[in-house]
N, C-alpha and C positions, 0 to 999 in steps of 0.2 A: 133462720139459724143466722147468726149474725156475720161479714168475712170480715177475716184478718186480714190485713196488709202492714209490711216492714218496708222501711224504703230501702232505698237498693243504693246509695249515695258514697256506702262504704265500700263495696262490694265493686262497686265500678271505679271508682279509683283507683284500686288496686291492682282491676284489670287490667285499666289504661297504661298502670305504674306497668305492671308484669307483662306489656306491648312493647313500653320500651324497652324494657331491659333487655327484651328477648334479642331487637331490633340490634340493641348494643352490643351483644354477647356475638352475635349472626356475623358485624364488622367487623369486629376483633379475629373472629373466628377465621373468618374471609383475608383477614392481613395478615396471619400468619400463617395461612395455608399457600399463598399469593409472594411470600415477602413483601410485598408493597406495601406503602405507609399510605399512599391515595389512589383511593376506589373509586376514584370519580374526579373530576375537575375541578368540580365545586369543595371536596374535601380541605383542596388548597391553591386556588386563583393561581397568585404570581408562582407555584415552588413548577405549579403543570407546565408557566408556560415559561420558565428558567431550564425546566426538563428537557422540552421540546429542541430550546435552540441547544443545549448540550448535544439532545442525540441527533442535529446536524453537524453540528464539529467533532462528534466522533467520528459520524460518518465520511468525514470528509477527511479525518487523518487518513482514514480506514484506505480510501482513496489515493491520498499520498504516499503512504508506503508501500504498497502495490508500486508505485511510478519507482517509487525509489528504490525498491529492488529491479525491476526490469530494467533501469537507468544502469545500476551496478553492473547486471549482468552481458548489459549491452558496453557500454567501456570496457569488460573484463573478456567481451568478444573480443573487442576493437584492438584492446592492447596483444592480445595473442595473435593477432593478425600483421601486426607491425610488430612483433617481433619475430615471425617467419620471413618478411620481409626484410629485417634489420640482417636475417642471419646469410639470405642470398644476398642482399649487397654486398657485405664481408667476402662473401666467394667471392664476386663479383670482380671487388676491390682484388682480392689477392691473386684473384684468374689475370688483372690487367698489370701486376704487375710480372707475373710469370712470362706473360706477352712479352714482355719488354726486355728480351735475354736474345742478341743477339747469337748466343752458340747454342742457342736452343734448335732442336734438328726437326723437320719441315712438319713430319705427323704431328710431335707435341701440339707445336705451334695449333692443326689444324683440329686437333682433340680440343684443346681450349676453345678455340673459337666454338665448337661445336656447343661444347658446357655455357659457354656464355651465353649463347643464343638459346638455349635451350630456359638458363634460369632468366631472360626477356621471358619469354612466354610469360614461366611459371606468374613473373609478377606483373603481369598484362591479364592474366587470366586471374586475380587474385583485387586487382585494383577496379580492372572495369574500363569503361566508358566507349560515348559514341565514335562514329568516323570523327566528326567532328573534333572531336576533344582529342582522340590518342592515333587517327590516323587507321588504317587498312582498312578493313568490314569492319571495326569498332567490336566490342565484349558486351552484348546487351546483356545477361547473365554470369555476371564475375560471381568469385567465391566468396569477398569480402562481403557480406550482407548481414542485417539480423532484422529479423522481423519483416523480410520482403524488403527493406532499405539497405540503399547502398552504404558501405562508410565511409566508400574514400571517393566519393564524388563531391562537388559545389553544393549539393542540398542536404550533407551531412549528420550538420547541427539541430539547431531544434531549442526551445522551452518547454520545461518538463514542470509544473509541481509540488511541488516539498513539502507542500502545508497546507494547512486550513483558508489560508487568505490571500490576495490575488499576486503580492506583493512577495507571498513566498516561493520565488522558482529558481530554478536553475538554467543557464544555457549551456547547450553540448558544447561543446569545440564544434569548428566544420574540418577536416581533416582531406585537405582536396589533392589528392597524390596523383591526380590527372593535369596540375600545373606544377610549373616549376622546375627542377634538377628530377624529380620522379620522372615526370613527363617526358623527357628527353630519352632516357631511359629504357622506354615500352611502346614510342612514338614510330609508326610505319609510313611508310608508302603508299601511294598507290595499290601499286603492285603487293603488297603486303611485305617490302622487307624493313630490315628494322632501320632506323633511319644511323643511329650508332652504333657504332663497332669496337670488339675490344683493338682493334691497332689503332683507331680513331689518336693523335696524339693528346686529345683533352681527357681523354679516359678517366685518367685515375683521379683529376678534380674534377669532374662531372660527379666520379661514385660516392667522394666525399659530400661533395654539395648534398647531394640524394642521403647519404647518411645524417647530415645537418638535419635535412629535413625531417626526418624520423624521429630524431632525435628532438628535437622541436613537440614533433606529434605525441611523445611519450609524453613528454612534460606537462603541454595540454591534457591530454587522458586523466593524466595524474593525479593534474590540481581538482577536477569535477569531480574525480571518483573520491578525494579526501574530501569534500564538501558535501558529499550524494553521505557516505558514512557519517560525517558531523551530523547531518540532519535525520540519517535513521536515528541515533543516538536521541536525538531530542524529541525525534517524534517518540518516540517510545516514553518517553519523561512523560511528555506533555499530555499522551492516552492517559497514563497513570493518571495524573491529575485532572485529571476530568473523570475519570470511571471514580475516583474517589468524593467527587465536587455531586457526581450524578447519583451515587450512592445514598449522600448524607440528605438529598432532596426521595428518593422514591424508599427507601429501601424503609421496612419497618422493622421498629428494635423488638428484637424477640423477646428477650425478658419481660419489656412493657407491657407488649401484646399477650405475654401467659399472666405476668399478673392481673393482667385485665379481665382474660379472662377466666379464670379463676373466680375470683372477686364478685364478678356477674354470674358465672355459675352460681355461686353461695347464695346469693343474693336473688336469683330466679325460684331455686328453688324454697326462700324462704317465702319469698312474694308468693306462690302457688299453696303452702301451703296453710299462708293466711287467706288468701283468695277461697278454699276450698274451707275452711271453717266461717267462714263469713257468711257463706252459700247455707252451708248444711245447720248453724245456729238455728235462723228463723222457722226453717221447716220443724227441726224440734221443739222450740216451742209453739210449735202449733200444732203437731202431736202433742204434749202437754195437755194444750185447751181444750183439745175437742174430747180429750180421755176426760177432765177433771167437768 
């Protein structure tokens, strides 16, 4: 009996096309499920590089945002201590005015002096300093600190990054209350006695100079805090802009992918039907020929 054969080129082409369609269908489904337009770097070489740069920039902006918030917290803490110091100086100035009263009783003068010295101790504990800076035994662990760093010493400043680039920095003010007029209020001799006393002829003028020093410190803190708040607003806008750019590069178009998915689904079903018919038709012909 003769062997009957039929060419397979038609069904082979259909099978290849079906494989391509199903592969494209899988990719569309993966894009839709992941939300990413680029499944591999080869999908968009230039877009992948740009996306990596934007991701790095986003990370730097996130770090800058943390820096800004920490910086604002530090300035708020500094401002709080300065407010307390200002209140103490105001009271000391008031006491110095009371002390210059020749009609007061000796007991009243003694009470004024005791309160004045207590306020000096309070200032000293807040500002701190070494023995070389403020005399006496020094104050190694002052109250006026933030994150373990002294707020009112010679090393209280520093640069803080507030953006994604090297030149986007802000310099914190150095508020050194261990020098100038404020130092004169808290300085002690080797025996631990305050050098300045309530009875000094220049007590009022010395206190006024210290109050002016605190006022200048308030101005410096306020200026930097305003800049940080403006930088925080700019940073938020920049992050939103970067997110939009990155979304355009990375995110899949859901409507487009849904359309592609449906189209490829129908196409795949049609190709499966055609391939089945292409395979079954020769078999049926063989049966018919064998019967004849």
